[in-house]
C-alpha positions in Angstrom: 20.5 16.9 12.6 17.9 18.7 10.4 15.1 20.4 12.1 11.6 20.3 10.3 10.7 24.0 9.8 7.9 25.8 7.9 9.8 27.7 5.2 8.0 29.2 2.2 8.0 28.6 -1.5 11.1 27.0 -3.0 12.7 26.6 0.5 9.7 24.6 1.5 10.0 22.2 -1.5 13.6 21.8 -0.8 13.1 21.0 2.8 10.2 18.4 1.9 12.6 16.7 -0.5 15.3 16.5 2.2 12.6 14.9 4.7 11.6 12.5 2.0 15.2 11.6 1.2 15.7 11.0 5.1 12.5 8.8 5.3 14.1 6.8 2.2 16.5 5.2 4.5 13.9 3.1 6.1 13.4 0.1 3.9 9.8 -1.1 3.5 7.8 -3.8 1.9 5.6 -3.1 -1.1 2.0 -4.0 -1.1 -1.0 -3.6 -3.4 -4.2 -2.6 -1.8 -7.3 -3.9 -3.7 -10.9 -3.2 -3.5 -13.9 -2.7 -5.9 -14.7 0.6 -7.7 -18.4 1.6 -8.5 -19.9 -1.3 -10.3 -17.7 -3.9 -8.8 -14.7 -3.2 -11.2 -11.6 -4.4 -9.3 -8.9 -1.8 -8.7 -5.5 -1.7 -6.9 -2.9 0.8 -5.8 0.7 0.2 -4.7 1.7 1.4 -1.2 4.8 1.0 1.0 3.0 2.4 4.1 1.4 -1.0 5.3 1.9 -1.7 8.9 0.4 -3.8 11.7 -1.4 -2.0 14.5 -3.0 -4.5 16.8 -3.0 -8.2 17.3 -6.3 -8.1 19.5 -8.3 -7.1 17.7 -6.3 -7.7 14.5 -5.9 -4.4 12.9 -3.6 -3.2 10.1 -3.0 0.3 8.4 -2.0 1.9 5.2 -1.9 5.3 4.1 -3.3 7.0 1.0 -2.2 10.3 -0.5 -5.2 12.9 -0.6 -4.1 13.6 -4.3 -4.5 10.0 -5.3 -7.1 9.6 -8.0 -8.3 6.5 -6.0 -9.2 8.6 -2.8 -13.0 8.9 -3.7 -13.1 5.1 -4.3 -11.5 4.1 -1.0 -13.4 6.7 0.9 -16.6 4.8 -0.1 -15.1 1.3 0.3 -16.3 -0.9 3.2 -13.6 -3.5 2.5 -10.1 -3.8 1.1 -7.4 -6.5 0.7 -3.7 -5.9 1.5 -1.5 -8.1 -0.8 2.1 -8.2 0.1 4.3 -8.4 -3.1 6.9 -10.8 -4.2 10.1 -9.5 -5.7 8.8 -10.8 -9.1 5.9 -8.2 -8.9 8.0 -5.2 -9.7 6.1 -4.5 -12.9 2.7 -4.9 -11.2 3.9 -2.5 -8.5 5.2 0.1 -10.8 2.0 0.0 -12.9 -0.3 0.3 -10.0 1.8 3.2 -8.5 1.1 5.4 -11.5 -1.8 7.9 -11.5 -4.8 6.7 -13.6 -3.7 3.0 -14.2 -5.4 1.2 -11.4 -7.1 -1.6 -13.3 -6.3 -5.2 -12.3 -6.8 -6.5 -15.8 -4.3 -9.3 -16.8 -3.4 -9.8 -13.2 -4.4 -13.2 -11.7 -6.9 -12.8 -8.9 -8.5 -14.7 -6.3 -12.1 -14.1 -5.2 -12.7 -13.3 -1.5 -15.7 -13.5 0.8 -15.6 -9.7 1.1 -15.8 -9.2 -2.7 -12.4 -7.4 -2.7 -10.0 -9.3 -5.1 -6.6 -10.7 -3.8 -3.6 -11.1 -6.1 -3.1 -14.8 -6.6 0.6 -14.9 -6.3 1.1 -12.5 -3.5 3.2 -13.5 -0.4 0.3 -12.7 1.9 -3.2 -11.5 1.8 -5.2 -9.6 4.5 -9.0 -9.2 3.9 -10.1 -6.2 5.9 -13.2 -4.3 6.8 -12.6 -0.6 7.1 -12.3 0.1 10.9 -11.5 3.8 10.6 -10.1 6.6 8.5 -8.1 9.3 10.0 -7.1 12.7 8.5 -3.2 12.9 8.8 -1.7 15.9 6.9 -1.6 15.1 3.3 -2.7 11.7 3.7 -5.5 9.6 5.0 -4.7 6.7 7.3 -6.8 3.7 6.7 -7.3 1.3 9.3 -8.7 -2.2 8.6 -9.9 -5.0 10.8 -8.5 -8.2 9.3 -11.4 -10.7 8.7 -9.2 -13.4 7.0 -5.6 -13.8 6.0 -3.4 -16.3 4.3 0.3 -16.4 3.3 2.7 -18.4 1.2 5.2 -20.8 2.6 8.1 -19.4 0.7 9.1 -16.5 -1.4 11.0 -13.3 -1.3 9.4 -9.8 -0.7 9.7 -6.9 -3.0 11.4 -4.1 -0.9 11.6 -0.4 -1.4 14.6 1.7 -0.3 15.9 5.1 -1.2 13.5 5.7 -4.0 13.8 2.2 -5.8 13.1 -1.3 -5.5 15.5 -3.6 -3.9 15.9 -7.4 -3.3 17.1 -9.3 -0.2 20.7 -10.9 -0.7 20.6 -14.7 -1.4 20.4 -16.8 1.8 23.4 -19.0 2.5 
C-alpha cells in the first residue's frame, strides 16, 4: 500500500499522478453543473464529484478546482443546477470539461424557478440554493440545498472510470 507523502518537485508530481490513478478505480457518474454568469448568460461545467450529503435537509455537494476559470462565477452564484448525464451526453461532457468552453449554446435547456438552466435530456436535475462553500486543498466544496428535483423514468448514465468514459453493460 502506498503512503501519501510530501516529496518535492518531480517526485511530488509522480506521487500526485499515482494518487490520481488510484482514485480512478472508483467509478463515478458524470454531471454538468449549470448556473448563470454575470448578465444571466447560462454556463456549465462537467464534474464527476457529485454526491448526496443529507436527506433531511436535502443537501448535495460537488467540488470545483480552484484553478477552474469558472471559479469566480460559482463563487458569486446563489443557485446552481446539477444535471446527471446520459451516456449519449459524452460530447457535451467533453466540451464543458475544457477550460474556457462553458457556454450552453446549442444545448436544449429547461428554464427553472431559480433561474439556473437545466439540461433538457438529463437523467436527473437538482435545483439548488448554495448552502455553503468549504475550502478543501486545491478544490472548493460546493454544498447545495435541493429546492426542486426531477428525474427520467429510463435511460443509462454516463460513467467515468480510470480516466475515460464508460457505459454499463446491456441488461439481460
